[in-house]
CHARMM-style PDB file with segment names, atoms N, HN, CA, C and O in Angstrom:
ATOM      1  N   UNK     1     122.567  33.398  93.779  1.00  0.00      PROA
ATOM      2  CA  UNK     1     122.991  34.061  93.052  1.00  0.00      PROA
ATOM      3  C   UNK     1     122.114  33.930  91.232  1.00  0.00      PROA
ATOM      4  O   UNK     1     121.850  32.900  90.611  1.00  0.00      PROA
ATOM      5  N   UNK     2     121.878  35.305  90.846  1.00  0.00      PROA
ATOM      6  HN  UNK     2     122.092  36.141  91.350  1.00  0.00      PROA
ATOM      7  CA  UNK     2     121.147  35.314  89.542  1.00  0.00      PROA
ATOM      8  C   UNK     2     121.747  34.447  88.414  1.00  0.00      PROA
ATOM      9  O   UNK     2     122.583  33.629  88.796  1.00  0.00      PROA
ATOM     10  N   UNK     3     121.443  34.482  86.962  1.00  0.00      PROA
ATOM     11  HN  UNK     3     120.764  35.147  86.651  1.00  0.00      PROA
ATOM     12  CA  UNK     3     121.822  33.919  85.853  1.00  0.00      PROA
ATOM     13  C   UNK     3     122.861  34.759  85.018  1.00  0.00      PROA
ATOM     14  O   UNK     3     123.592  34.442  84.080  1.00  0.00      PROA
ATOM     15  N   UNK     4     122.609  36.289  85.888  1.00  0.00      PROA
ATOM     16  HN  UNK     4     122.015  36.547  86.650  1.00  0.00      PROA
ATOM     17  CA  UNK     4     123.772  37.266  85.492  1.00  0.00      PROA
ATOM     18  C   UNK     4     125.328  36.701  85.805  1.00  0.00      PROA
ATOM     19  O   UNK     4     126.092  37.110  84.930  1.00  0.00      PROA
ATOM     20  N   UNK     5     125.735  36.200  86.416  1.00  0.00      PROA
ATOM     21  HN  UNK     5     125.115  35.868  87.126  1.00  0.00      PROA
ATOM     22  CA  UNK     5     127.157  35.606  87.231  1.00  0.00      PROA
ATOM     23  C   UNK     5     128.050  35.506  85.890  1.00  0.00      PROA
ATOM     24  O   UNK     5     127.603  35.208  84.783  1.00  0.00      PROA
ATOM     25  N   UNK     6     129.493  35.832  86.215  1.00  0.00      PROA
ATOM     26  HN  UNK     6     129.856  36.074  87.114  1.00  0.00      PROA
ATOM     27  CA  UNK     6     130.436  35.868  85.123  1.00  0.00      PROA
ATOM     28  C   UNK     6     131.490  34.724  85.891  1.00  0.00      PROA
ATOM     29  O   UNK     6     131.376  34.341  87.055  1.00  0.00      PROA
ATOM     30  N   UNK     7     132.335  34.378  85.100  1.00  0.00      PROA
ATOM     31  HN  UNK     7     132.428  34.689  84.154  1.00  0.00      PROA
ATOM     32  CA  UNK     7     133.370  33.552  86.115  1.00  0.00      PROA
ATOM     33  C   UNK     7     134.694  34.477  86.126  1.00  0.00      PROA
ATOM     34  O   UNK     7     135.110  35.086  85.141  1.00  0.00      PROA
ATOM     35  N   UNK     8     135.343  34.479  87.541  1.00  0.00      PROA
ATOM     36  HN  UNK     8     135.005  33.984  88.341  1.00  0.00      PROA
ATOM     37  CA  UNK     8     136.222  35.378  88.077  1.00  0.00      PROA
ATOM     38  C   UNK     8     137.531  34.461  88.012  1.00  0.00      PROA
ATOM     39  O   UNK     8     137.629  33.316  88.454  1.00  0.00      PROA
ATOM     40  N   UNK     9     138.249  35.010  87.542  1.00  0.00      PROA
ATOM     41  HN  UNK     9     138.169  35.940  87.183  1.00  0.00      PROA
ATOM     42  CA  UNK     9     139.719  34.164  88.030  1.00  0.00      PROA
ATOM     43  C   UNK     9     140.569  34.977  89.332  1.00  0.00      PROA
ATOM     44  O   UNK     9     141.023  36.120  89.272  1.00  0.00      PROA
ATOM     45  N   UNK    10     140.635  34.074  90.462  1.00  0.00      PROA
ATOM     46  HN  UNK    10     140.266  33.146  90.511  1.00  0.00      PROA
ATOM     47  CA  UNK    10     141.483  34.641  91.568  1.00  0.00      PROA
ATOM     48  C   UNK    10     142.699  33.361  91.678  1.00  0.00      PROA
ATOM     49  O   UNK    10     142.891  32.261  91.160  1.00  0.00      PROA
ATOM     50  N   UNK    11     143.223  34.064  92.476  1.00  0.00      PROA
ATOM     51  HN  UNK    11     143.067  34.957  92.897  1.00  0.00      PROA
ATOM     52  CA  UNK    11     144.721  33.461  92.701  1.00  0.00      PROA
ATOM     53  C   UNK    11     144.952  33.418  94.291  1.00  0.00      PROA
ATOM     54  O   UNK    11     144.918  34.386  95.051  1.00  0.00      PROA
ATOM     55  N   UNK    12     145.230  31.880  94.664  1.00  0.00      PROA
ATOM     56  HN  UNK    12     145.258  31.094  94.047  1.00  0.00      PROA
ATOM     57  CA  UNK    12     145.601  31.794  96.109  1.00  0.00      PROA
ATOM     58  C   UNK    12     146.578  30.846  96.218  1.00  0.00      PROA
ATOM     59  O   UNK    12     146.585  29.640  95.971  1.00  0.00      PROA
ATOM     60  N   UNK    13     147.505  31.701  96.683  1.00  0.00      PROA
ATOM     61  HN  UNK    13     147.499  32.680  96.884  1.00  0.00      PROA
ATOM     62  CA  UNK    13     148.745  30.387  96.984  1.00  0.00      PROA
ATOM     63  C   UNK    13     149.648  29.948  95.659  1.00  0.00      PROA
ATOM     64  O   UNK    13     150.270  28.908  95.444  1.00  0.00      PROA
ATOM     65  N   UNK    14     149.468  31.202  94.819  1.00  0.00      PROA
ATOM     66  HN  UNK    14     148.963  32.047  94.994  1.00  0.00      PROA
ATOM     67  CA  UNK    14     149.624  30.874  93.340  1.00  0.00      PROA
ATOM     68  C   UNK    14     149.161  29.973  92.540  1.00  0.00      PROA
ATOM     69  O   UNK    14     149.721  29.546  91.531  1.00  0.00      PROA
ATOM     70  N   UNK    15     147.748  29.546  93.126  1.00  0.00      PROA
ATOM     71  HN  UNK    15     147.292  29.894  93.945  1.00  0.00      PROA
ATOM     72  CA  UNK    15     146.872  28.271  92.566  1.00  0.00      PROA
ATOM     73  C   UNK    15     145.688  29.208  91.914  1.00  0.00      PROA
ATOM     74  O   UNK    15     145.267  30.136  92.605  1.00  0.00      PROA
ATOM     75  N   UNK    16     145.264  29.042  90.900  1.00  0.00      PROA
ATOM     76  HN  UNK    16     145.606  28.288  90.339  1.00  0.00      PROA
ATOM     77  CA  UNK    16     144.443  29.421  89.909  1.00  0.00      PROA
ATOM     78  C   UNK    16     143.172  28.923  90.138  1.00  0.00      PROA
ATOM     79  O   UNK    16     142.894  27.724  90.097  1.00  0.00      PROA
ATOM     80  N   UNK    17     142.146  30.105  90.455  1.00  0.00      PROA
ATOM     81  HN  UNK    17     142.372  31.079  90.488  1.00  0.00      PROA
ATOM     82  CA  UNK    17     140.819  29.329  90.459  1.00  0.00      PROA
ATOM     83  C   UNK    17     139.696  29.870  90.028  1.00  0.00      PROA
ATOM     84  O   UNK    17     139.627  31.092  90.157  1.00  0.00      PROA
ATOM     85  N   UNK    18     138.477  29.135  89.386  1.00  0.00      PROA
ATOM     86  HN  UNK    18     138.533  28.142  89.281  1.00  0.00      PROA
ATOM     87  CA  UNK    18     138.007  29.999  88.412  1.00  0.00      PROA
ATOM     88  C   UNK    18     136.390  29.890  89.550  1.00  0.00      PROA
ATOM     89  O   UNK    18     135.881  28.847  89.960  1.00  0.00      PROA
ATOM     90  N   UNK    19     135.917  31.292  89.809  1.00  0.00      PROA
ATOM     91  HN  UNK    19     136.330  32.139  89.476  1.00  0.00      PROA
ATOM     92  CA  UNK    19     134.382  31.296  90.834  1.00  0.00      PROA
ATOM     93  C   UNK    19     133.753  32.390  89.820  1.00  0.00      PROA
ATOM     94  O   UNK    19     134.251  33.394  89.312  1.00  0.00      PROA
ATOM     95  N   UNK    20     132.342  31.753  89.711  1.00  0.00      PROA
ATOM     96  HN  UNK    20     131.937  30.937  90.124  1.00  0.00      PROA
ATOM     97  CA  UNK    20     131.167  32.127  89.467  1.00  0.00      PROA
ATOM     98  C   UNK    20     130.466  33.442  90.437  1.00  0.00      PROA
ATOM     99  O   UNK    20     129.659  33.211  91.337  1.00  0.00      PROA
ATOM    100  N   UNK    21     130.770  34.346  90.201  1.00  0.00      PROA
ATOM    101  HN  UNK    21     131.425  34.534  89.469  1.00  0.00      PROA
ATOM    102  CA  UNK    21     129.576  35.518  90.726  1.00  0.00      PROA
ATOM    103  C   UNK    21     129.207  36.492  89.787  1.00  0.00      PROA
ATOM    104  O   UNK    21     129.528  36.722  88.621  1.00  0.00      PROA
ATOM    105  N   UNK    22     128.186  37.180  90.881  1.00  0.00      PROA
ATOM    106  HN  UNK    22     127.925  36.993  91.828  1.00  0.00      PROA
ATOM    107  CA  UNK    22     127.382  38.412  90.150  1.00  0.00      PROA
ATOM    108  C   UNK    22     128.822  39.256  89.899  1.00  0.00      PROA
ATOM    109  O   UNK    22     129.917  39.124  90.445  1.00  0.00      PROA
ATOM    110  N   UNK    23     128.266  40.373  88.622  1.00  0.00      PROA
ATOM    111  HN  UNK    23     127.376  40.481  88.178  1.00  0.00      PROA
ATOM    112  CA  UNK    23     129.243  41.798  88.622  1.00  0.00      PROA
ATOM    113  C   UNK    23     129.140  42.578  89.923  1.00  0.00      PROA
ATOM    114  O   UNK    23     130.019  43.429  90.058  1.00  0.00      PROA
ATOM    115  N   UNK    24     128.674  42.522  90.442  1.00  0.00      PROA
ATOM    116  HN  UNK    24     127.960  41.831  90.332  1.00  0.00      PROA
ATOM    117  CA  UNK    24     128.204  43.899  91.929  1.00  0.00      PROA
ATOM    118  C   UNK    24     129.072  43.057  93.096  1.00  0.00      PROA
ATOM    119  O   UNK    24     129.626  43.605  94.049  1.00  0.00      PROA
ATOM    120  N   UNK    25     129.079  41.684  92.840  1.00  0.00      PROA
ATOM    121  HN  UNK    25     128.629  41.239  92.066  1.00  0.00      PROA
ATOM    122  CA  UNK    25     130.005  41.054  93.796  1.00  0.00      PROA
ATOM    123  C   UNK    25     131.447  40.911  94.097  1.00  0.00      PROA
ATOM    124  O   UNK    25     132.111  40.615  95.090  1.00  0.00      PROA
ATOM    125  N   UNK    26     131.794  41.385  92.276  1.00  0.00      PROA
ATOM    126  HN  UNK    26     131.254  41.626  91.469  1.00  0.00      PROA
ATOM    127  CA  UNK    26     132.900  41.165  92.203  1.00  0.00      PROA
ATOM    128  C   UNK    26     134.495  41.640  92.674  1.00  0.00      PROA
ATOM    129  O   UNK    26     135.568  41.056  92.826  1.00  0.00      PROA
ATOM    130  N   UNK    27     133.970  43.117  92.818  1.00  0.00      PROA
ATOM    131  HN  UNK    27     133.098  43.591  92.694  1.00  0.00      PROA
ATOM    132  CA  UNK    27     134.978  43.361  93.618  1.00  0.00      PROA
ATOM    133  C   UNK    27     135.530  42.970  95.400  1.00  0.00      PROA
ATOM    134  O   UNK    27     136.636  42.788  95.908  1.00  0.00      PROA
ATOM    135  N   UNK    28     133.864  42.972  96.030  1.00  0.00      PROA
ATOM    136  HN  UNK    28     132.965  43.121  95.618  1.00  0.00      PROA
ATOM    137  CA  UNK    28     134.168  42.299  97.227  1.00  0.00      PROA
ATOM    138  C   UNK    28     135.204  41.084  96.903  1.00  0.00      PROA
ATOM    139  O   UNK    28     136.323  41.282  97.377  1.00  0.00      PROA
ATOM    140  N   UNK    29     135.051  39.916  96.214  1.00  0.00      PROA
ATOM    141  HN  UNK    29     134.142  39.755  95.829  1.00  0.00      PROA
ATOM    142  CA  UNK    29     135.185  38.611  96.020  1.00  0.00      PROA
ATOM    143  C   UNK    29     136.894  39.164  95.824  1.00  0.00      PROA
ATOM    144  O   UNK    29     137.746  38.565  96.480  1.00  0.00      PROA
ATOM    145  N   UNK    30     137.215  40.019  95.140  1.00  0.00      PROA
ATOM    146  HN  UNK    30     136.523  40.506  94.607  1.00  0.00      PROA
ATOM    147  CA  UNK    30     138.514  39.770  94.926  1.00  0.00      PROA
ATOM    148  C   UNK    30     138.985  40.686  96.342  1.00  0.00      PROA
ATOM    149  O   UNK    30     139.781  39.866  96.799  1.00  0.00      PROA
ATOM    150  N   UNK    31     139.004  41.462  97.004  1.00  0.00      PROA
ATOM    151  HN  UNK    31     138.357  42.128  96.632  1.00  0.00      PROA
ATOM    152  CA  UNK    31     139.156  41.901  98.114  1.00  0.00      PROA
ATOM    153  C   UNK    31     139.434  41.184  98.960  1.00  0.00      PROA
ATOM    154  O   UNK    31     140.515  41.339  99.530  1.00  0.00      PROA
ATOM    155  N   UNK    32     138.538  40.128  99.344  1.00  0.00      PROA
ATOM    156  HN  UNK    32     137.660  40.003  98.881  1.00  0.00      PROA
ATOM    157  CA  UNK    32     138.286  38.662 100.235  1.00  0.00      PROA
ATOM    158  C   UNK    32     139.459  37.939  99.801  1.00  0.00      PROA
ATOM    159  O   UNK    32     140.259  37.500 100.628  1.00  0.00      PROA
ATOM    160  N   UNK    33     139.647  37.752  98.265  1.00  0.00      PROA
ATOM    161  HN  UNK    33     138.997  38.109  97.594  1.00  0.00      PROA
ATOM    162  CA  UNK    33     140.696  36.946  98.112  1.00  0.00      PROA
ATOM    163  C   UNK    33     141.864  37.242  98.497  1.00  0.00      PROA
ATOM    164  O   UNK    33     142.611  36.410  99.014  1.00  0.00      PROA
ATOM    165  N   UNK    34     142.202  38.556  98.281  1.00  0.00      PROA
ATOM    166  HN  UNK    34     141.596  39.232  97.861  1.00  0.00      PROA
ATOM    167  CA  UNK    34     143.725  39.317  98.663  1.00  0.00      PROA
ATOM    168  C   UNK    34     143.925  39.077  99.825  1.00  0.00      PROA
ATOM    169  O   UNK    34     144.933  38.492 100.222  1.00  0.00      PROA
ATOM    170  N   UNK    35     142.527  39.698 100.932  1.00  0.00      PROA
ATOM    171  HN  UNK    35     141.708  40.172 100.609  1.00  0.00      PROA
ATOM    172  CA  UNK    35     143.162  38.889 102.622  1.00  0.00      PROA
ATOM    173  C   UNK    35     143.528  37.518 102.938  1.00  0.00      PROA
ATOM    174  O   UNK    35     144.434  37.227 103.720  1.00  0.00      PROA
ATOM    175  N   UNK    36     142.518  36.355 102.068  1.00  0.00      PROA
ATOM    176  HN  UNK    36     141.782  36.591 101.433  1.00  0.00      PROA
ATOM    177  CA  UNK    36     142.616  34.996 102.093  1.00  0.00      PROA
ATOM    178  C   UNK    36     143.883  34.748 101.412  1.00  0.00      PROA
ATOM    179  O   UNK    36     144.378  33.780 101.989  1.00  0.00      PROA
ATOM    180  N   UNK    37     144.689  35.153 100.435  1.00  0.00      PROA
ATOM    181  HN  UNK    37     144.287  35.940  99.966  1.00  0.00      PROA
ATOM    182  CA  UNK    37     146.025  34.743  99.960  1.00  0.00      PROA
ATOM    183  C   UNK    37     147.347  35.399 101.004  1.00  0.00      PROA
ATOM    184  O   UNK    37     148.510  35.002 100.936  1.00  0.00      PROA
ATOM    185  N   UNK    38     146.915  36.334 101.826  1.00  0.00      PROA
ATOM    186  HN  UNK    38     145.970  36.657 101.881  1.00  0.00      PROA
ATOM    187  CA  UNK    38     147.701  37.176 102.947  1.00  0.00      PROA
ATOM    188  C   UNK    38     147.646  36.041 103.893  1.00  0.00      PROA
ATOM    189  O   UNK    38     148.573  35.268 104.132  1.00  0.00      PROA
ATOM    190  N   UNK    39     146.472  36.022 104.402  1.00  0.00      PROA
ATOM    191  HN  UNK    39     145.718  36.650 104.208  1.00  0.00      PROA
ATOM    192  CA  UNK    39     146.899  35.138 105.811  1.00  0.00      PROA
ATOM    193  C   UNK    39     147.350  33.926 105.675  1.00  0.00      PROA
ATOM    194  O   UNK    39     147.821  33.308 106.631  1.00  0.00      PROA
ATOM    195  N   UNK    40     147.203  33.100 103.651  1.00  0.00      PROA
ATOM    196  HN  UNK    40     146.821  33.602 102.875  1.00  0.00      PROA
ATOM    197  CA  UNK    40     147.477  31.817 103.974  1.00  0.00      PROA
ATOM    198  C   UNK    40     149.074  31.692 103.571  1.00  0.00      PROA
ATOM    199  O   UNK    40     149.701  30.665 103.831  1.00  0.00      PROA
ATOM    200  N   UNK    41     149.543  32.576 103.057  1.00  0.00      PROA
ATOM    201  HN  UNK    41     149.033  33.410 102.846  1.00  0.00      PROA
ATOM    202  CA  UNK    41     150.932  32.970 103.072  1.00  0.00      PROA
ATOM    203  C   UNK    41     152.034  33.514 104.393  1.00  0.00      PROA
ATOM    204  O   UNK    41     153.263  33.556 104.461  1.00  0.00      PROA
ATOM    205  N   UNK    42     150.945  33.886 105.353  1.00  0.00      PROA
ATOM    206  HN  UNK    42     149.947  33.852 105.298  1.00  0.00      PROA
ATOM    207  CA  UNK    42     151.488  34.187 106.416  1.00  0.00      PROA
ATOM    208  C   UNK    42     151.544  32.802 107.330  1.00  0.00      PROA
ATOM    209  O   UNK    42     152.503  32.579 108.069  1.00  0.00      PROA
ATOM    210  N   UNK    43     150.413  31.890 107.205  1.00  0.00      PROA
ATOM    211  HN  UNK    43     149.634  32.071 106.605  1.00  0.00      PROA
ATOM    212  CA  UNK    43     150.474  30.205 107.801  1.00  0.00      PROA
ATOM    213  C   UNK    43     151.301  29.879 107.018  1.00  0.00      PROA
ATOM    214  O   UNK    43     152.202  30.011 107.847  1.00  0.00      PROA
ATOM    215  N   UNK    44     151.800  29.578 106.185  1.00  0.00      PROA
ATOM    216  HN  UNK    44     151.068  29.471 105.511  1.00  0.00      PROA
ATOM    217  CA  UNK    44     152.616  28.833 105.353  1.00  0.00      PROA
ATOM    218  C   UNK    44     153.919  29.186 105.689  1.00  0.00      PROA
ATOM    219  O   UNK    44     154.664  28.235 105.926  1.00  0.00      PROA
ATOM    220  N   UNK    45     154.506  30.586 105.792  1.00  0.00      PROA
ATOM    221  HN  UNK    45     153.901  31.358 105.599  1.00  0.00      PROA
ATOM    222  CA  UNK    45     155.341  30.513 106.572  1.00  0.00      PROA
ATOM    223  C   UNK    45     155.606  30.494 107.740  1.00  0.00      PROA
ATOM    224  O   UNK    45     156.557  31.172 108.129  1.00  0.00      PROA
ATOM    225  N   UNK    46     154.908  29.775 108.588  1.00  0.00      PROA
ATOM    226  HN  UNK    46     154.135  29.224 108.273  1.00  0.00      PROA
ATOM    227  CA  UNK    46     155.169  29.573 110.292  1.00  0.00      PROA
ATOM    228  C   UNK    46     155.755  28.548 110.232  1.00  0.00      PROA
ATOM    229  OT1 UNK    46     156.155  28.005 111.261  1.00  0.00      PROA
TER     230      UNK     46
END
């Protein structure tokens, strides 16, 4: 990652995490976080 990274807030299982990522990776990070959150909730319910 280059020095242009910014901190992004993501939430997984109702817990907030701050992650540094490049601007062009922000959308991908949010989509990955949404998928992870759905999968983790499914596991928690089973």
